[in-house]
N, C-alpha and C positions, 0 to 999 in steps of 0.2 A: 322300776329298776333302781329308784332312789339315786338318780344321776346328779352329779354336782354341776357347778357352773361350767359351761363350755370353755375350753382353753385351746388356743392355737399355738403351735411351737414357734418360738421366737428366734431359735438358733438351730442351724443344721451344720454338721461337720461331715465331709466325705470320708468314708472308709476306704473306698477305691473308686476310680473312674473320674470322669470330667463332667461336672454339672454346674450350671449357673443358678445361683440362689438369689431370689429377690424377696421382698416382704411377703408376698402371697403365692409365689410360684417357684417351682424347681424344674429346670429344663436340661435334658441330656444333651451334651455337646459331642460332635464327632471326635473320633480318636480310635486307638487300638484297644480292643477288649482286654482288660487286665486279667481275664480268666482264660485267655487263649494260650495254649502251649506253643512253643516256638515252631514245632513241626505240624501243628494242626491247621485245618482250613480256617480262613478268616471268619471271625464272628462279629455280629453287630456289637457296637459299643455297649458297655454296661456301666452303671454307676450305683453304688450303695451309699446311702447317707443315714446318719443317726441324728436324732433330735434331742433337745433339752427337756422333753416331756416324757415322763414315765406313764406306762399304761398297764393295767391288769384286767379290769372289768369295766363294762360300760359300752360306749359306742364311739366309732371313728367315722367321720364323714369327709369326703374330698371329691374332687373332679380329676379325672385322668384323660389325657389326650394321647391317642395312638396315631402316629403318622402312617402306619402300615398295619394290615390285619394281623401280622405275626409279632408286632411289638409287644413288649411285656411291661406291665405295671403291677407291683405287689407291695403290700404293707408287710413289714417285718416286725415280729413281736417275740418277746422272750417266752420260752417254754421249757423251763427247767434246764436240762443239760443240752438242749438244742435251741433252734430258732424256728418259729412258725412263719411261713410265707403264705399269704393269701391275696388273691387278686386275679388279674387277667392274663390268660395264656400261661397256665401252670402245668408243666409236665404233659404237654400234648392236649390239654383240655382248655377251652376258652375261659372257663371259670374253675377255680380250684383252691384247695388247701394242701400244704405239704410241710413236713418237718425236715430241716437240714441238721443232721447230727452225725458226728464222727465221719465227716467228709462224704456222707451218703444222704440221698433223698429218700424219704418215706412218705408216699402219697397218703393223704387222709380223706380225700374226696374230690371228685371232679364232675363237671356237667357241661353240656353243650357240644360233646364230641361230634364231629362231622360238619360243624358249622364254623363260620368265620366271624370275627368281630368286625363291626363297622369301623373303618379307619377315617382319619382326618375329621374327627369330631370329638367333643368332650363328653365323657361318660360320667354319670353320677355314681359314686361308690359309697356304700355304707356297710360297715362291719359291726355286728352286735355280738358282744361277748357276755353271756349270762351264765356264770358258773362254768361248766364244761360245755355248754351249748354255744356253738359258734355258727353264725348265719351271715352269708354275704348277699347283699342286695346290689343290683346294678340297674340303674335307671328306674328305680322304684320297685323292681321285681326281685323277690328272693330267688336266687339262682342255684345256690348250693349251701349245704350245711355240713358241719363236722362236729365231732366230740373230742375235745382235748383240753387239758388244763393249762391255762396261761399263768405265768409268774410275773411279778412286777419287774419291769425293765424298760429301757429306752425304746421309744417308737422309732422305727426306721422305714425307709422306702427303697425299693429297687426299681430302676428304670433300665430298659434295654430296647434298642431298635436302630434301624438304619437312618433315622431322622430325629427330629426334636421331640422325642417322647417326653411328656411333661405331666406334672401334677400341680394342682393349685387348691387354695382354700381348704387346707387341712384343719379339721377341728376335732377335738376329743371331748367327750363328756364322761368322766370317770364315775363309776358306781362303787359303792362300798361292798367289798366281798362279803359273802355270807358264810357263817358257821352254823351248820344244822346239827342240833343236839337231840339225840335219841335216848330216852330213859323212861323208866316207869314213873307214873304220876302218883307220888305219895309224899308226905311231909319230909321223910328222911332224904329223899332225892331232891326235893325242892330246895332244901338247905344247901346241898352240895352245888346245885345249879346256881343259886343266887349268890352264894358266898365265894365260890371258887371258879366255876366254869365261865359264867357270864362275864365277870369283871376281868378275868385273865384274857379272854378272847377280845373283849372290847378294847383292852389296852394295845392289842395288836391291830386295831382298826377294823375288826370284823363286826358286821351286824349279826347278832345272835338270834336265831329262831329255834324254838323248841317244838318237837314233834307232838308233844302232848296237847298243844293248843289245837291241833287239827282234830284230834279225837274228841275234844270237848265241844267243838262246834259241829260235829257230825259229818265232816268232810270225808270223802272216800280215799282209798289207798292211792288213787291216781295223783292226788294232791301231794301225798307224801313222796312218791317217786319223782314227781316233777321238782319238788323242793330239793331232793338229793341231787338231781341233775344240775340244778342251778346253784348249788352250794360249792364253795371253794374247798371246804374241809368238813368232815363229819366227825362228831364226837359221840360215842355211845357208851352208856353204862350197862354192862352185861352181868351185873351182880345177880338179879333174879332171873328165873327161867321165863322170860316174857317173850311169847311168840312174835309179837309185833316188832320188838327190838331186834330179834335175831333175823327176821325177814329183811328189815331195813339195813342191817349190817351186811347181809349177803348181797343185797342190791347194790350197796355202795362199793363193795369189793368187786362185784361183777363189772362195774363201770371204771375200775381202777381209780376210784376216788380216794384221796388221802383220808384215812380213817384212823382215829385214835380211840382205843378201847380203854375203859376204866372198869375196875372191879374192886369191891370191898374184899379185904383179905379173909373175911369170915367165910367166903365161898370156898368150898373144898377143892373142886376141880372145874375147869372150864369145859364146855362141850367140845368133843373131838374136832368138829369142823373149824373152830376158831382157836383151838389150843396152841396152834403154831404161830399165831400173830402176836406181835409185841403188845403187851397189856400193862397199863399203869395200875398197880395195886395200891390201895390206900387203906389207912385205918380211920374209922369214922370218929376221930377225935380232933381237937383243935390243932394239936401238933401234926397229926396225920394229914389234915387238910392243907397245912402249910407246905408239907413235903410234896403232895400231889400237885399243888399249885405251881411249885418250882419246876417239877418234872413236865407238867403240861406246857409251861412256858418254853422249855427247851425243845419240846416236840414241835411246837408252833414255829419256833425259830428255824428248825431244820426244814420244815415244809416251805417256809417263805424263801429259803436260800436258793 
């Protein structure tokens, strides 16, 4: 995953609720739930805190303490227009993922229904984010996975319970997000790749991987689809009628993967199936490459927002 050096958040700020923060531990303190309406039944206290560490790709490790089987601990991550919550006791499941967007919950995956989490003990938690592939490990066992794109943003935690729900020893190991490039292997496209696509994407912090490398080493299509799953963004040049390129574009669209299409203006018409997608047309000249480089940069900025 090309992870960087592990980092522990050094600062936490409460968004709501009452929690005590020390160097390595956050503990929920008793109080009235800030989410409870005046006429609703009492709810266990909640606390949401945000850290000074940004996260998008890589791994997060910590330990969570549940004073009660129904207490909740969740990591909170940025996911475009919403926030992704992942952890213990999520929407009726002991383990799960969900998106909170427009004041509504959207479940992404859950596991362990019908069972209860063991209380009054520390649980080891690990989240692995590899492109759109998300996996939650509890006490060394992978318990649930989901598919969703994270965006760079502040790491947060949510604690809820009737007693001192807590988390300690939070560590992040950020990995460089991947841009997966799909194009025909020929000198003409090699030049576009090396002079425009790769340097532009690297300036945005992406590790750039090209699909043609897999064909050269004889690897099968499973490796291509796995790479698309693990990529944060896909760029495809659809100038020639290349079946491999169109297959991979379709796979990326099927996964709702952010996909940027490029095409030389010399192509008369795009295939019907992709003609409705926004495409960056370019002229294969020095000036034309400068234009597409600027437009590609703007598209990457919109994806990162």
